[in-house]
C-alpha positions in Angstrom: 13.3 42.4 25.1 15.0 45.2 23.1 13.5 48.6 23.3 13.0 48.3 19.6 10.3 45.3 19.6 7.3 47.3 20.0 8.0 47.7 16.2 7.7 43.6 15.9 4.6 43.6 17.5 2.8 46.8 15.7 4.0 44.9 12.2 1.5 41.9 12.8 -1.3 44.0 13.4 -0.3 45.2 9.7 0.9 42.4 8.7 -2.9 41.2 9.4 -4.5 44.0 7.3 -2.2 44.3 4.5 -4.3 42.9 1.8 -7.2 45.0 2.0 -10.4 44.5 4.1 -11.6 42.4 1.7 -8.5 39.6 2.0 -11.3 37.7 4.4 -9.0 33.9 3.9 -5.4 35.5 4.1 -6.9 37.1 7.4 -8.5 34.1 8.7 -4.9 32.3 8.2 -2.4 35.0 9.1 -4.8 35.0 12.5 -4.6 31.4 13.2 -0.8 31.1 12.4 -0.1 34.2 14.6 -2.6 33.8 17.6 0.4 34.0 20.0 2.0 37.1 18.3 -1.5 38.6 18.2 -1.5 38.1 22.1 1.3 40.5 23.0 -0.6 43.5 20.8 -1.7 46.6 22.5 -5.4 45.8 23.9 -6.9 47.9 21.2 -5.4 46.5 18.4 -5.8 42.9 19.6 -9.6 44.0 20.0 -9.8 45.0 16.5 -7.7 42.0 15.4 -10.2 39.6 17.0 -13.5 41.3 15.8 -12.3 41.6 12.0 -11.7 37.6 12.2 -14.7 36.5 14.0 -16.4 38.5 10.7 -14.0 37.0 8.2 -15.0 33.6 9.2 -18.7 34.2 8.7 -17.0 35.6 5.1 -15.5 32.7 4.4 -18.0 29.9 5.1 -16.9 28.8 8.4 -19.8 29.3 10.5 -19.6 26.4 13.1 -16.2 28.1 14.0 -18.0 31.8 14.2 -20.5 30.2 16.3 -18.3 28.6 18.6 -15.8 31.9 19.2 -18.8 35.2 19.0 -19.7 34.9 22.0 -16.7 35.6 23.3 -16.1 38.8 21.4 -19.8 39.9 21.8 -18.9 39.9 25.4 -15.9 41.3 24.8 -17.6 44.7 22.9 -20.4 44.6 25.6 -17.5 44.9 28.4 -15.2 47.2 26.4 -18.0 49.6 25.7 -17.1 49.2 21.7 -19.8 50.5 19.6 -19.0 50.5 16.4 -16.9 48.5 13.7 -16.2 50.5 10.3 -19.7 52.5 10.7 -22.0 49.9 12.0 -23.2 48.8 15.4 -20.9 46.3 16.3 -23.1 44.4 18.5 -26.0 43.9 16.4 -23.8 43.5 13.2 -22.3 40.3 15.1 -26.2 39.1 16.4 -27.3 39.0 12.6 -23.9 37.3 11.3 -24.8 34.8 14.3 -28.4 34.8 13.4 -27.2 34.0 9.3 -24.9 31.0 10.5 -27.8 29.4 12.1 -29.9 29.8 8.6 -27.0 28.7 7.0 -26.6 25.5 9.1 -30.3 24.6 9.1 -31.0 25.5 12.4 -33.8 27.9 12.1 -35.7 28.1 15.8 -31.9 29.3 17.0 -31.9 31.7 14.5 -35.5 32.9 15.0 -34.8 34.1 19.0 -32.1 36.3 18.1 -33.7 37.9 14.9 -36.9 38.7 17.2 -34.0 40.3 19.8 -32.9 42.2 16.6 -36.5 43.3 15.2 -36.5 45.2 18.4 -33.5 46.6 18.3 -33.7 47.6 14.2 -37.4 47.8 13.6 -36.0 49.8 10.3 -34.1 47.5 9.0 -35.3 46.0 6.0 -34.1 42.8 5.9 -34.8 41.2 9.3 -38.7 40.7 8.4 -37.4 38.2 5.4 -34.9 36.4 7.7 -38.3 36.3 9.7 -40.3 35.1 7.2 -37.4 32.8 6.0 -37.2 31.1 9.4 -40.9 30.8 10.5 -41.6 28.7 7.1 -38.7 26.6 8.3 -40.0 26.0 11.9 -43.7 25.0 10.4 -42.8 23.2 7.2 -43.9 20.0 8.4 -47.4 21.6 9.1 -47.4 23.3 5.5 -46.2 19.7 3.7 -49.8 18.4 5.3 -51.5 21.1 4.0 -49.9 21.2 0.3 -50.5 17.2 0.4 -54.0 17.6 0.8 -54.4 20.6 -1.9 -52.5 18.7 -4.2 -54.9 15.4 -3.9 -57.7 17.2 -4.4 -56.3 19.1 -7.3 -55.9 15.6 -8.8 -59.0 14.0 -7.4 -60.7 16.9 -10.0 -58.3 16.5 -12.7 -59.4 12.3 -12.1 -62.9 12.9 -12.2 -63.0 15.9 -15.1 -61.6 13.3 -17.2 -63.4 10.4 -16.1 -66.6 13.5 -16.4 -65.5 14.1 -20.5 -64.9 10.9 -21.4 -67.6 8.2 -18.9 -70.1 10.6 -17.5 -70.8 12.6 -20.4 -71.2 10.2 -23.2 -73.0 7.4 -21.1 -74.8 8.1 -18.2 -75.6 12.1 -18.6 -78.4 11.7 -16.4 -75.4 12.1 -13.5 -73.6 14.5 -15.2 -74.6 17.3 -13.1 -73.7 15.8 -9.9 -70.9 14.4 -11.1 -69.7 17.6 -12.0 -70.7 19.3 -9.0 -68.3 16.8 -6.7 -65.6 17.3 -9.3 -65.5 21.0 -8.9 -65.6 21.1 -5.1 -62.1 18.9 -5.0 -60.9 21.8 -7.3 -62.2 24.7 -5.1 -60.9 22.6 -2.0 -57.6 21.9 -3.2 -57.0 25.5 -4.7 -58.9 27.3 -1.6 -56.5 25.2 0.8 -53.5 26.3 -1.2 -54.2 29.9 -1.2 -55.6 29.8 2.1 -52.6 28.7 3.8 -50.5 30.8 1.6 -52.2 34.0 2.9 -52.8 32.9 6.2 -48.8 32.4 7.1 -48.4 35.7 5.3 -50.6 37.6 7.5 -49.5 35.6 10.6 -46.1 36.1 10.0 -46.7 40.1 9.5 -48.5 40.4 12.7 -45.9 38.5 14.5 -43.4 41.2 13.1 -45.3 44.3 13.9 -46.0 43.2 17.6 -42.6 42.7 18.2 -40.8 46.0 16.7 -43.8 47.8 18.6 -42.4 46.1 22.2 
């Protein structure tokens, strides 16, 4: 190795960042084409590139690759006491990106575990309650679909009975109109109540859980 080889090493660093912060695809390709060269960079330069690369993976939508590599970067950040990257808490940022990957890959249970952790350390982050809400709704989708199905059936029964009440009972069986009308109204009330109460309860439950987590 000559005394000028450090210039070639540093040039790898500058080439990686040469197209600007938003050149995500370029940086991902450059990193993967020059892994061996990046290994020989000074430790602080290599760490900066590695953190940036993992964030670029998220930006270009390579969520599986991000999840495969992110734990190593998180461990590195903790071990090396790296607190910030581009003015953000890098540990929290990586966890948020990891949770978002799980959401995008339809794995809400895994995302929810991370969001609970983040709610404790970032209680003022206005986006986290929304992500918690989305994940919780996805997890409980099965039971909610059953309730909505019952509600829709009740409303359809009410509509059918109303049609029968108007064109059959009222003209030909008026003595039964009051009782028939009560049954029809009951179906409408049951269906509407199920839809509204399910939504109200779900929002109340999620907000309560978020506040409990943030207080811990």
